[in-house]
Each structure stands twice: as C-alpha cells, then as structure tokens.
C-alpha positions as a Markdown table, in Angstrom:
| # | Residue | x | y | z |
|---|---|---|---|---|
| 1 | Unk | -7.8 | -48.2 | 11.4 |
| 2 | Unk | -11.3 | -46.7 | 11.2 |
| 3 | Unk | -11.1 | -45.6 | 14.9 |
| 4 | Unk | -7.8 | -43.9 | 14.3 |
| 5 | Unk | -9.3 | -42.0 | 11.4 |
| 6 | Unk | -12.3 | -41.0 | 13.4 |
| 7 | Unk | -10.1 | -39.7 | 16.2 |
| 8 | Unk | -8.0 | -37.7 | 13.8 |
| 9 | Unk | -11.1 | -36.2 | 12.2 |
| 10 | Unk | -12.5 | -35.2 | 15.6 |
| 11 | Unk | -9.2 | -33.5 | 16.4 |
| 12 | Unk | -9.4 | -31.5 | 13.2 |
| 13 | Unk | -13.0 | -30.5 | 13.8 |
| 14 | Unk | -12.3 | -29.5 | 17.4 |
| 15 | Unk | -9.3 | -27.2 | 16.4 |
| 16 | Unk | -10.1 | -23.5 | 16.9 |
| 17 | Unk | -11.2 | -21.9 | 13.6 |
| 18 | Unk | -8.7 | -19.4 | 12.3 |
| 19 | Unk | -9.6 | -16.2 | 10.5 |
| 20 | Unk | -9.6 | -16.0 | 6.7 |
| 21 | Unk | -6.2 | -14.5 | 5.7 |
| 22 | Unk | -8.0 | -11.7 | 3.9 |
| 23 | Unk | -10.2 | -10.7 | 6.9 |
| 24 | Unk | -7.7 | -8.1 | 8.3 |
| 25 | Unk | -7.5 | -6.3 | 5.1 |
| 26 | Unk | -11.2 | -6.2 | 4.5 |
| 27 | Unk | -11.9 | -5.0 | 8.0 |
| 28 | Unk | -9.3 | -2.2 | 7.6 |
| 29 | Unk | -10.2 | -1.1 | 4.1 |
| 30 | Unk | -13.9 | -0.9 | 4.7 |
| 31 | Unk | -13.8 | -0.1 | 8.5 |
| 32 | Unk | -15.7 | -3.2 | 9.4 |
| 33 | Unk | -15.7 | -3.5 | 13.2 |
| 34 | Unk | -14.7 | -6.6 | 15.2 |
| 35 | Unk | -17.7 | -8.8 | 15.7 |
| 36 | Unk | -19.4 | -8.0 | 12.4 |
| 37 | Unk | -18.7 | -11.5 | 11.1 |
| 38 | Unk | -21.9 | -11.8 | 9.1 |
| 39 | Unk | -21.1 | -8.6 | 7.2 |
| 40 | Unk | -17.6 | -9.9 | 6.5 |
| 41 | Unk | -18.9 | -13.3 | 5.3 |
| 42 | Unk | -21.5 | -11.6 | 3.1 |
| 43 | Unk | -18.8 | -9.3 | 1.6 |
| 44 | Unk | -16.6 | -12.3 | 0.8 |
| 45 | Unk | -19.5 | -14.1 | -0.8 |
| 46 | Unk | -20.3 | -11.1 | -3.0 |
| 47 | Unk | -16.7 | -10.7 | -4.0 |
| 48 | Unk | -16.5 | -14.4 | -4.9 |
| 49 | Unk | -19.7 | -14.1 | -6.9 |
| 50 | Unk | -18.4 | -11.1 | -8.9 |
| 51 | Unk | -15.2 | -13.0 | -9.5 |
| 52 | Unk | -17.1 | -16.0 | -10.8 |
| 53 | Unk | -19.2 | -13.9 | -13.2 |
| 54 | Unk | -16.2 | -12.0 | -14.4 |
| 55 | Unk | -14.2 | -15.1 | -15.0 |
| 56 | Unk | -17.1 | -16.5 | -17.1 |
| 57 | Unk | -17.2 | -13.4 | -19.4 |
| 58 | Unk | -13.6 | -12.3 | -19.5 |
| 59 | Unk | -11.5 | -15.2 | -18.3 |
| 60 | Unk | -10.2 | -13.0 | -15.4 |
| 61 | Unk | -11.3 | -12.5 | -11.8 |
| 62 | Unk | -12.4 | -9.0 | -10.9 |
| 63 | Unk | -11.3 | -8.9 | -7.2 |
| 64 | Unk | -9.2 | -12.0 | -7.6 |
| 65 | Unk | -10.2 | -13.0 | -4.1 |
| 66 | Unk | -9.0 | -16.6 | -4.4 |
| 67 | Unk | -5.6 | -15.6 | -5.8 |
| 68 | Unk | -5.3 | -12.9 | -3.1 |
| 69 | Unk | -6.0 | -15.4 | -0.3 |
| 70 | Unk | -3.4 | -17.7 | -1.9 |
| 71 | Unk | -0.6 | -15.1 | -1.9 |
| 72 | Unk | -1.5 | -14.1 | 1.7 |
| 73 | Unk | -1.2 | -17.7 | 2.8 |
| 74 | Unk | 2.1 | -18.1 | 1.0 |
| 75 | Unk | 3.5 | -15.0 | 2.8 |
| 76 | Unk | 2.0 | -15.9 | 6.2 |
| 77 | Unk | 4.5 | -15.2 | 8.9 |
| 78 | Unk | 6.8 | -13.1 | 6.8 |
| 79 | Unk | 7.2 | -9.4 | 7.6 |
| 80 | Unk | 9.5 | -6.5 | 6.8 |
| 81 | Unk | 12.6 | -7.2 | 4.7 |
| 82 | Unk | 11.9 | -10.9 | 4.6 |
| 83 | Unk | 8.4 | -10.3 | 3.1 |
| 84 | Unk | 9.8 | -7.7 | 0.6 |
| 85 | Unk | 12.4 | -10.1 | -0.7 |
| 86 | Unk | 9.9 | -13.0 | -0.9 |
| 87 | Unk | 7.4 | -10.8 | -2.9 |
| 88 | Unk | 10.0 | -9.6 | -5.3 |
| 89 | Unk | 11.2 | -13.1 | -5.9 |
| 90 | Unk | 7.8 | -14.3 | -7.0 |
| 91 | Unk | 6.7 | -15.0 | -10.6 |
| 92 | Unk | 10.3 | -15.3 | -11.8 |
| 93 | Unk | 11.5 | -12.1 | -10.0 |
| 94 | Unk | 10.5 | -8.4 | -10.1 |
| 95 | Unk | 13.0 | -5.9 | -11.3 |
| 96 | Unk | 13.0 | -2.4 | -9.7 |
| 97 | Unk | 15.2 | 0.1 | -11.6 |
| 98 | Unk | 16.1 | 3.2 | -9.5 |
| 99 | Unk | 17.0 | 6.5 | -11.1 |
| 100 | Unk | 18.6 | 9.3 | -9.1 |
| 101 | Unk | 19.5 | 7.1 | -6.2 |
| 102 | Unk | 22.6 | 9.4 | -5.7 |
| 103 | Unk | 20.2 | 12.1 | -4.6 |
| 104 | Unk | 19.5 | 10.2 | -1.4 |
| 105 | Unk | 22.3 | 10.5 | 1.2 |
| 106 | Unk | 23.7 | 7.2 | 2.5 |
| 107 | Unk | 23.6 | 8.5 | 6.1 |
| 108 | Unk | 21.8 | 11.1 | 8.1 |
| 109 | Unk | 18.1 | 12.1 | 8.3 |
| 110 | Unk | 16.2 | 12.3 | 5.0 |
| 111 | Unk | 12.5 | 12.4 | 4.1 |
| 112 | Unk | 11.6 | 10.7 | 0.8 |
| 113 | Unk | 8.3 | 12.4 | -0.3 |
| 114 | Unk | 6.6 | 10.2 | -2.9 |
| 115 | Unk | 3.6 | 10.1 | -5.1 |
| 116 | Unk | 1.2 | 7.1 | -4.4 |
| 117 | Unk | 0.2 | 5.7 | -7.8 |
| 118 | Unk | -0.6 | 2.1 | -7.0 |
| 119 | Unk | -1.3 | 1.4 | -3.3 |
| 120 | Unk | 0.3 | -1.5 | -1.5 |
| 121 | Unk | 3.0 | -2.1 | -4.1 |
| 122 | Unk | 4.3 | 1.5 | -3.8 |
| 123 | Unk | 6.3 | 0.7 | -0.6 |
| 124 | Unk | 7.5 | -2.6 | -2.0 |
| 125 | Unk | 8.9 | -0.9 | -5.1 |
| 126 | Unk | 10.6 | 1.8 | -3.1 |
| 127 | Unk | 11.9 | -0.7 | -0.6 |
| 128 | Unk | 13.3 | -2.8 | -3.4 |
| 129 | Unk | 15.2 | 0.3 | -4.7 |
| 130 | Unk | 16.3 | 1.7 | -1.4 |
| 131 | Unk | 16.9 | -1.0 | 1.3 |
| 132 | Unk | 20.5 | -1.7 | 0.2 |
| 133 | Unk | 21.1 | 2.1 | 0.0 |
| 134 | Unk | 19.3 | 2.9 | 3.2 |
| 135 | Unk | 18.8 | -0.2 | 5.4 |
| 136 | Unk | 17.1 | 2.1 | 8.0 |
| 137 | Unk | 14.2 | 2.9 | 5.8 |
| 138 | Unk | 10.8 | 3.3 | 7.4 |
| 139 | Unk | 7.4 | 4.2 | 5.9 |
| 140 | Unk | 4.4 | 6.1 | 7.2 |
| 141 | Unk | 1.4 | 3.9 | 6.3 |
| 142 | Unk | -2.0 | 2.7 | 7.6 |
| 143 | Unk | -2.1 | 0.4 | 10.6 |
| 144 | Unk | -3.4 | -2.5 | 8.6 |
| 145 | Unk | -0.1 | -2.8 | 6.8 |
| 146 | Unk | 1.7 | -3.6 | 10.1 |
| 147 | Unk | 0.7 | -7.3 | 9.7 |
| 148 | Unk | 2.7 | -7.5 | 6.5 |
| 149 | Unk | 5.4 | -4.8 | 6.7 |
| 150 | Unk | 6.2 | -5.5 | 10.3 |
| 151 | Unk | 6.5 | -2.9 | 13.1 |
| 152 | Unk | 10.2 | -2.4 | 12.5 |
| 153 | Unk | 9.5 | -0.9 | 9.0 |
| 154 | Unk | 6.3 | 1.0 | 9.8 |
| 155 | Unk | 5.3 | 4.3 | 11.5 |
| 156 | Unk | 1.6 | 3.6 | 11.8 |
| 157 | Unk | -1.4 | 5.8 | 11.1 |
| 158 | Unk | -4.8 | 5.0 | 12.6 |
| 159 | Unk | -7.8 | 6.3 | 10.7 |
| 160 | Unk | -11.5 | 6.6 | 11.7 |
| 161 | Unk | -14.5 | 5.5 | 9.5 |
| 162 | Unk | -14.1 | 8.8 | 7.5 |
| 163 | Unk | -10.4 | 8.3 | 7.0 |
| 164 | Unk | -9.5 | 11.1 | 9.4 |
| 165 | Unk | -6.3 | 10.6 | 11.3 |
| 166 | Unk | -6.8 | 9.5 | 14.9 |
| 167 | Unk | -3.2 | 9.3 | 15.9 |
| 168 | Unk | -1.7 | 12.5 | 14.3 |
| 169 | Unk | 0.4 | 13.4 | 17.4 |
| 170 | Unk | 1.6 | 9.8 | 17.9 |
| 171 | Unk | 2.5 | 9.4 | 14.2 |
| 172 | Unk | 4.3 | 12.7 | 14.1 |
| 173 | Unk | 6.3 | 11.8 | 17.2 |
| 174 | Unk | 7.3 | 8.5 | 15.5 |
| 175 | Unk | 8.4 | 10.4 | 12.4 |
| 176 | Unk | 10.4 | 12.9 | 14.4 |
| 177 | Unk | 12.1 | 10.2 | 16.5 |
| 178 | Unk | 13.2 | 8.3 | 13.4 |
| 179 | Unk | 14.6 | 11.4 | 11.7 |
| 180 | Unk | 16.3 | 12.5 | 14.9 |
| 181 | Unk | 17.9 | 9.1 | 15.0 |
| 182 | Unk | 19.4 | 9.9 | 11.5 |
| 183 | Unk | 16.9 | 7.6 | 9.8 |
| 184 | Unk | 15.4 | 7.6 | 6.3 |
| 185 | Unk | 11.7 | 8.1 | 6.1 |
| 186 | Unk | 9.3 | 7.4 | 3.2 |
| 187 | Unk | 6.1 | 9.4 | 3.2 |
| 188 | Unk | 3.4 | 9.3 | 0.5 |
| 189 | Unk | 2.6 | 13.0 | 0.2 |
| 190 | Unk | -1.2 | 12.8 | -0.4 |
| 191 | Unk | -1.8 | 9.6 | 1.5 |
| 192 | Unk | -4.3 | 8.7 | -1.2 |
| 193 | Unk | -4.1 | 6.6 | -4.4 |
| 194 | Unk | -5.0 | 8.9 | -7.3 |
| 195 | Unk | -8.0 | 8.6 | -9.6 |
| 196 | Unk | -7.6 | 8.6 | -13.4 |
| 197 | Unk | -9.0 | 11.3 | -15.6 |
| 198 | Unk | -8.4 | 11.5 | -19.4 |
| 199 | Unk | -5.8 | 8.7 | -19.2 |
| 200 | Unk | -3.7 | 10.6 | -16.6 |
| 201 | Unk | -3.5 | 10.2 | -12.8 |
| 202 | Unk | -4.9 | 13.0 | -10.6 |
| 203 | Unk | -3.3 | 12.8 | -7.1 |
| 204 | Unk | -5.0 | 14.8 | -4.3 |
| 205 | Unk | -3.2 | 17.8 | -2.7 |
| 206 | Unk | -0.3 | 16.8 | -0.6 |
| 207 | Unk | -0.5 | 17.2 | 3.2 |
| 208 | Unk | 1.6 | 19.5 | 5.3 |
| 209 | Unk | 3.1 | 16.7 | 7.5 |
| 210 | Unk | 6.2 | 16.2 | 5.4 |
| 211 | Unk | 6.9 | 20.0 | 5.3 |
| 212 | Unk | 6.5 | 20.5 | 9.1 |
| 213 | Unk | 8.3 | 17.4 | 10.2 |
| 214 | Unk | 11.3 | 17.9 | 7.9 |
| 215 | Unk | 11.5 | 21.5 | 9.1 |
| 216 | Unk | 11.5 | 20.6 | 12.8 |
| 217 | Unk | 14.2 | 17.9 | 12.3 |
| 218 | Unk | 16.3 | 19.9 | 9.7 |
| 219 | Unk | 15.9 | 16.9 | 7.4 |
| 220 | Unk | 16.3 | 17.4 | 3.6 |
| 221 | Unk | 13.5 | 16.2 | 1.4 |
| 222 | Unk | 13.9 | 14.1 | -1.8 |
| 223 | Unk | 10.8 | 14.1 | -4.1 |
| 224 | Unk | 10.1 | 10.6 | -5.5 |
| 225 | Unk | 7.8 | 8.8 | -7.9 |
| 226 | Unk | 7.3 | 5.3 | -9.3 |
| 227 | Unk | 6.4 | 4.9 | -13.0 |
| 228 | Unk | 3.3 | 2.7 | -12.4 |
| 229 | Unk | -0.4 | 2.7 | -12.6 |
| 230 | Unk | -3.2 | 0.3 | -11.6 |
| 231 | Unk | -5.2 | -1.9 | -14.0 |
| 232 | Unk | -8.2 | -0.7 | -15.8 |
| 233 | Unk | -10.3 | -2.9 | -13.5 |
| 234 | Unk | -9.3 | -0.7 | -10.6 |
| 235 | Unk | -10.2 | 2.6 | -12.2 |
| 236 | Unk | -13.4 | 1.2 | -13.7 |
| 237 | Unk | -14.5 | 0.0 | -10.2 |
| 238 | Unk | -13.6 | 3.3 | -8.6 |
| 239 | Unk | -15.6 | 5.3 | -11.3 |
| 240 | Unk | -18.6 | 3.0 | -11.1 |
| 241 | Unk | -18.9 | 3.0 | -7.3 |
| 242 | Unk | -18.5 | 6.8 | -7.3 |
| 243 | Unk | -21.2 | 7.2 | -10.0 |
| 244 | Unk | -23.6 | 4.9 | -8.2 |
| 245 | Unk | -23.0 | 6.7 | -4.9 |
| 246 | Unk | -23.7 | 10.2 | -6.4 |
| 247 | Unk | -20.2 | 11.2 | -7.1 |
| 248 | Unk | -18.5 | 9.9 | -3.9 |
| 249 | Unk | -15.0 | 9.2 | -5.1 |
| 250 | Unk | -13.9 | 8.5 | -1.6 |
| 251 | Unk | -16.3 | 5.5 | -1.4 |
| 252 | Unk | -15.1 | 4.5 | -4.9 |
| 253 | Unk | -11.5 | 4.5 | -3.7 |
| 254 | Unk | -12.3 | 2.4 | -0.6 |
| 255 | Unk | -14.2 | -0.3 | -2.7 |
| 256 | Unk | -11.5 | -0.3 | -5.4 |
| 257 | Unk | -8.8 | -0.7 | -2.7 |
| 258 | Unk | -10.1 | -4.2 | -2.2 |
| 259 | Unk | -8.1 | -4.9 | -5.3 |
| 260 | Unk | -4.8 | -3.6 | -3.9 |
| 261 | Unk | -3.3 | -7.1 | -3.2 |
| 262 | Unk | -4.6 | -8.3 | -6.5 |
| 263 | Unk | -3.0 | -5.3 | -8.2 |
| 264 | Unk | 0.2 | -6.0 | -6.4 |
| 265 | Unk | 0.2 | -9.6 | -7.5 |
| 266 | Unk | -0.3 | -8.5 | -11.1 |
| 267 | Unk | 2.8 | -6.4 | -10.9 |
| 268 | Unk | 5.1 | -9.3 | -9.7 |
| 269 | Unk | 7.5 | -10.5 | -12.4 |
| 270 | Unk | 7.7 | -7.2 | -14.2 |
| 271 | Unk | 10.2 | -4.3 | -14.4 |
| 272 | Unk | 9.5 | -0.9 | -13.0 |
| 273 | Unk | 11.3 | 2.5 | -12.8 |
| 274 | Unk | 11.4 | 4.4 | -9.6 |
| 275 | Unk | 12.7 | 8.0 | -9.7 |
| 276 | Unk | 14.3 | 10.2 | -7.1 |
| 277 | Unk | 14.8 | 13.9 | -7.7 |
| 278 | Unk | 17.3 | 16.5 | -6.5 |
| 279 | Unk | 17.4 | 17.2 | -2.7 |
| 280 | Unk | 15.1 | 20.0 | -1.5 |
| 281 | Unk | 15.6 | 22.0 | 1.7 |
| 282 | Unk | 13.8 | 21.2 | 4.9 |
| 283 | Unk | 10.3 | 22.8 | 5.1 |
| 284 | Unk | 9.7 | 22.9 | 1.3 |
| 285 | Unk | 6.0 | 23.5 | 0.6 |
| 286 | Unk | 3.8 | 20.5 | -0.1 |
| 287 | Unk | 2.5 | 21.9 | -3.4 |
| 288 | Unk | 6.1 | 22.4 | -4.6 |
| 289 | Unk | 7.1 | 18.8 | -3.6 |
| 290 | Unk | 4.0 | 17.5 | -5.4 |
| 291 | Unk | 4.9 | 19.2 | -8.7 |
| 292 | Unk | 8.6 | 18.1 | -8.4 |
| 293 | Unk | 7.6 | 14.5 | -7.7 |
| 294 | Unk | 5.0 | 14.2 | -10.5 |
| 295 | Unk | 7.4 | 15.8 | -13.0 |
| 296 | Unk | 9.8 | 13.0 | -12.5 |
| 297 | Unk | 7.6 | 10.8 | -14.7 |
| 298 | Unk | 6.4 | 12.8 | -17.7 |
| 299 | Unk | 3.0 | 11.8 | -19.1 |
| 300 | Unk | 1.8 | 10.0 | -16.0 |
| 301 | Unk | 0.2 | 12.8 | -14.0 |
| 302 | Unk | -2.4 | 15.4 | -14.9 |
C-alpha cells in the first residue's frame, strides 16, 4: 500500500506545472513579458498580502485574488456563448434588462457604439441582452479576452506597453469583414474604463474608428450604455495610484484593472439595465455618439 502511494505521489510531482489561472490576465493588464516569472510571482504575493490586510480591517478582500482564481478555475475551458451563459447563471442568476432593443435591426450590418463603465462585465451585460436578438454579435476588445470570450466572438486588438494599438489595420479589416457579412458589431467608443469625478463617471473622448468603419460599410450606428459603475475600491485604487505616480491616471487605470474580474464577480446575481438609443446614420461623429450614449443613463456621466 505504501509503495502504491509513493508511486502516485511521484507521478503527481513529476507532472508539468500549469500556469496560475490568473497569470494571463496579469501579464496582459500590466504588460508583463513572457519569462518574467519572478515579477509575476512577486505581484501575486503583494496582491495576496494586500487582500489579507484588507480582510483583517474591513472583512473584504481588496483585489479578491483568491476569489478571482476560483472563478477562473470554475470557468476553465468555457468560451464564447457557453461562458456568458455560465457567468450569468452564477450566484442565483443575473438579470439583464434591455431597453430600446427594437432600435437594433434583427438582420443586416449594425455597429453598437457603447460606453465602457465597468470593464470585463460590459460585454457580458450586452451579450446577455443581445445574443438572442443578434446571435452574430462580435465585440472589439483586447487580445487577452480571447481566452475567455473565444475567437468566434472577438475582433482582437493588440496593444503595446503604452496602450497604443499595434494591429489597427488588422483590427479594422476584421471589423469591416464582419459588417460586410451583415454582422452586428459591439464597439466601446473610448476603449477605456472611465474615472470618477464628483460622483459621476468621466469617459475619455471616443475614437474615430466607429465613425470611419460604419461609413465605409454603410452600417447604421446604435448608441448604447449600461447603467452600472465599479465599486468604491476600484475608484479609490485608481485615484491613489494616480496620486502616488504624480497624476498618472493611465497607470492608476492599469493597476485598478486588476480588479476587473473581481468587479465582475461582485455584479453576478444582480439586475442591470442596458440601454440602446435611436439608430444614427453611418459616419456619425464620435463626439455626437458619446453624448447620445451617455444621455441614455441620466445622472451617471459627467
């Protein structure tokens, strides 16, 4: 019996070590290169330490690293529609309440131009509202989300260490191909999660990609916004890091983004409104789309 146990233990020890399920997200969010394993281990150690201290004082984890790892393990192997349904079924079920769904045509090319209030959960919320209405929905998002959303739902964007787009031509080609195939395309206008100022969200200026792509494909645009915001922990982290770095909000956003899965987990089991405005003509200016989208949820945006 002892020999059998020893052999089993040796087999376990000799198995190849798998990556921590959070590693891919940490590498992508903070642009940690492959091979920098010590930096990654140190980061996880620091996050666990912060969580332990915060649990001791407030009863809640700050980064919720352990909980985030648990949800990633539970979802391992799921992608695309399967992952979305699994997420929305957690914690007793999440209710997504769409408003203005009739503004989105059931067939033909359409660009859904949305605000980006939360982070990872934004696509999940829109997918929960739209997939039955437009099963062909795809989203333009960072490459790191491919592991979770699946290639069939994603038009990927690759960014450098300064968050500059490296694959603009390739990404735009993917957007045009999907629209020319009469698909529905979800794009977050600014590509950035907003900061908070005076209790209201302040989203960066919207990029011109939606305008140019919709014009070239003669695709109408539907402004959209979800009525959600992140927790106070997210905004406190973002402000603190920006303050300590001499006013660098971009660094604050990157560090606070480590809470995105934690923020997503906190939303599961709730009920959220997602709004879709009247159809706008192809080529509508980004500043006009931003105003229309933000006005869909009065009192949320500055």
